[in-house]
N, C-alpha and C positions, 0 to 999 in steps of 0.2 A: 449547787456548787458555784461560788463566785468565779467569774471569768478571770479574776485577777488573783486567784489563789493557787499557790504552788504546793502540791502535796508530795512530800517525800515519804514513801511507804516502805518499810522493811517488813516483809511478810514472813511470819513464822509458821503458817499453816495454810494449806490449800485443800479444798474439798475434792470431790470426785471429778474426773475429767468431764468436759462438756459432752452432752449426749451426741451432738453431731460428730465430735472428734472420736467418740467411741465407735460410731457407725463406720468411720473412715480410718480406723486405727491402723490397719495393715498398710494402707497406702501412705499415710502420713508418717508412720514410724520408719518404714523401709526407705522413704525418700526416693520413690521411683524416679529414675532419671528422665528429665525432659529432653526431647530432641531439640537441640539448640539451633537447628538449621531452618531458615525461612522456607516456607512451602507456599508458593504462589497459588496453588490450587485450594488452599484452606481459607474459606471466607472469614474465619475468625482471626486471621493474621493480617496485619496491616503494616506494610513497609513504611518507615519514617520518611523516606524520599521516593518519589516516583521513579527516578533514575538512580544513577550511582550516587551514593552518599558522599558528601564533602569529605575529603581526606581519605577516601577508600583506597585500599591497596590492591583491590581487584574486585571480582564479582562472585566470589565463593559464598554461596548462601549460608554456609556454616561459620563463616568468619567475617565477611565484609558487609552483610546486609542487616542493619539494625531494624527491629520491628516491634510492634505491639501485638499481644494476644488478648482478645476481648472475651470476657465472660459476662453474659447477660443474666440478670436476676430473673427468676420465674415469675409467673403471674401475668395477668392480662392488662396491667396498667399501661396506658399510652402516654402518660405524663413523663417528661424528661426526668431522669434519675440522677442523683449525685454520682460522681465517679471517684474511684479509688485507684490511683496508679501505684502499683507494687513494684519496687525495685529490689531484686534479690542481690545477695552479697556473693562473696567468693574471692576477695582480695584484689579485685580489678583485673585479674588475669584469668579467671575462670568463674563459672557458676557452679558451685560445689555440688549441689544436688537439687532434687525437686521439692524439698520440704518448704522452701520459701516461695514457691511458685504456684502451681495448680492447686494444691490443698488450701493455701491461704486465699487464693482468688475465689475458689468455689465456696469456701466457708463463708466469707463476708458477703458475697453475692446472694447467698441463701439467707444469712442471718439478718441483714439490715433492712431491706434488700437494696443493693446499689449495683451499678455496673462496675466491675473490677477489670483492671487492665494490667497485664504483666509486661514490663519493659525488658526486651532482650537487647542490651546495648553492646557495643563492640568492646572486646577485651584486649588488654595489653598483651602483645606478642613477645616471643623470646628476643627478637631483635629490637624491641622498644617501640614497635609500631603500635598505634592506638593508645599511647600513653596520654597524659594531659595535653590538650584539653578535649580530646575526642569524646570521652564519656560524658563530659558536660554538654557538648554539642548534641549528642544523642538524647540526653535527658531533657534539655530545653525543647528540642524538636518534638518530643513526645507530649509535653505539656501543651505546646502550641497546637499540635494536631487535635488534642482533646477540645481545645477552645474552638478551633476553626471547623471541625467536623462534628461538633456537638449535636446538631440536628440529626445528621445521618446516623449517629451512634446512639441517639436517644439519651443524651447527656445534658444535664443542666450546667452550662458553662460558668455559672456563679457558685457552683458547689463541686470543686475539684480538690481532693485530698491526695497526699502522697504518703506512702508507707514504705520505708526503706529498712533493710536489714544489713548490719555489719558494714561492709564497704558500700553497699547500696544505700545505707543510712547516711554515709558520708556524702554520697552523690545527692541524695534527697535533700539533706540539710543545706548543701552548697547551692542547689537550685533555689531553694526557698529564701536563702539569705541574699542571693544576688539575682533577682528576677530581671533586672534591667541590664545586666552585664552581658557582653557579647562573647566573652572568652576567646576573643580573636577571630570569631567567625564572621564571614561576609554573607549578608542575606542573599538567598538564591531565588526566593519567590515570596508570595504574600504570606504564606504560613510562617516564614522566618521573621516576618514583621509583626506577627500577632503577639498577644500577651503571653508571657511565661510565668504569670502569677499563679500561686497556689493558695488555697483558702484554709487548709489545715495541714499540719505536718506531724507524722508519726514515725518514731524511730525505735527499732529493736536491736538490742545489744550493739550499739553504734560505734563505728570509728568516727571520731570527730576531729581530733587534733592532728595536724601535720607538722607540729612544732616539736622536734626531738627534745627540746629543753623542758617541755611540759609533760609529754607522754613518750615512753619508749617507742621507737619507730616500729610500725606494724608492717606486715606484708603488703597491705594496701598502699602505705606510704612508699615502700620500695618500688612497687610496680608503677603506680601512677606517676611518680616523679623520677623514674629511671632516666639517667643521662643528664639531668639538670645539675648545674653546679654554680658556685659563686653567688653573685648578687641576685641572679635570676632565681636560683633555688631558694635563697633566703626570702625573697619577696613572695614566692609561691607558698613557702612554709607558713607564712603569716596570713596570706590571703585565703588559703584553703583550710585554715584552722577555724572551725565553726565557733568555738568559744571566744574567739577574738573579734568576731564580726556580728554578734547579736545586737540588734537594735529593736526599739519598741514597734517597728513596722513588721516584725516577724509575725506570721499568723499563729493561732493557738497550737500548742505542741502537746503530744502524748509521747512518753518515753518510758521504756522498760529495759532493765539490765539486771544481771545477777552479779553479786559481789564476789562470787567465786569463779568468774569467767576465766578460763584457762587459755583462751585463744587471743584475746585482746585485753588491754588494761581497762577495768571498770572506771578508771580515772577519766576516761573519755566522757562517760555519761555524767560523772560528778561535776566536771568542769563546765559542761554544757548546761546542766541544771542550775549551777550557781550563776552563770551568765544570764540565763532566762530570768531568774529571780531578780538579779540586779537591774535588768532592763524592763522589769514589770511586764514581761510577756506572759499571757495566760498559759499555764502549763499544768499537766498532771504527770508526775514522775514517780515511777515505781522501781525501787531498788530492792530486788529480792535477795535473800540470803543465799539461795541456791538456784541453779539453773544449768542450762547447757547451750553453749554457743552454736548457732546454726540450726537450731531445733525447729524453726518455723512456728507452727501452732503450739509447740512444746507439749504435745500429747504424751502423757505419762511421765512428764518431768516434774518432780516435786516442786511446789511453790510457783515456779514460772508458768505452769499450766493455767494459771488464773488470768494471764494477760488478755487472751482473746475476748473473754466476757467483759473484762474491764474496758477494753478498747471499744467494744460494742456499746456499752453504757455511755462512754465518753462521747462517741460519735452522735448518739441520740441526744445528748445534752447540748452539743454544738448545733445540730440540725434537728430540732424537735419533730419535723415532719417525718423523719425516718421511723419514729416510734408509732406514728399513726399508720404508716404503711405496713407495719408488722402485724397490726391487728386484723 
């Protein structure tokens, strides 16, 4: 596949679910809830900051401590592996369930194999706390940690991909589009001065636009921009609308969405796909006729269940060494 080819695919049939998904069907379908609280005794959990996070409202491990959860691929290889940072959705005010977290991380760590990392970012509170730009601070810090701690984590810092779902896809795309922007943050240490660049971007049933004139406002919009008004709100509406900020510098993109999405408008995906095409960004875009918002690996979901295998193939096309490691 040419790196400069944009594929718009409307699928009318999908075969049997992936074998791995069948083996893990009960967990993936039920969406076993993840514990959102940071556990300092768990070696797989890495806080984004050694001390209190910038802008923290307190020290509650269930609310105020953003962190990464690491999933290592099996095998005896000592070579640095590519990394996939997974950003779950939930409207910026919650992480809805576990479908977009552990099942996705374990699946791709096993299938590719790569090191997968789930980001637990701070969520907008009822009083407006942790609204914009806090999620962007947490997301950028996560990418920078993967760069600066690559050796310790066994990660290749030149092979960092980000996969976001729903609101997490909005966060992922914003980070990829604005790797040099501070979002008003002040550097606190050397990690904050490291690169926030990502090498591949993947989006599942994404929120993209924050422009109410382009797409009806989503819950993500209402939570992230709670309390902003006037000129400041207008500026943020445009700055945080991915379709308005695509440039040829964006890394290759994989995107999937179902056209019957009942939670957010599929127009988000369509607008972003058009912007990618116009900017000549290498992209593979799959617009399914049917699917289910928030389904993660989409186990048992007609048509949309094909996306994990498609994404695996796309990743191996971008980074051919992954195909060699699978053999």
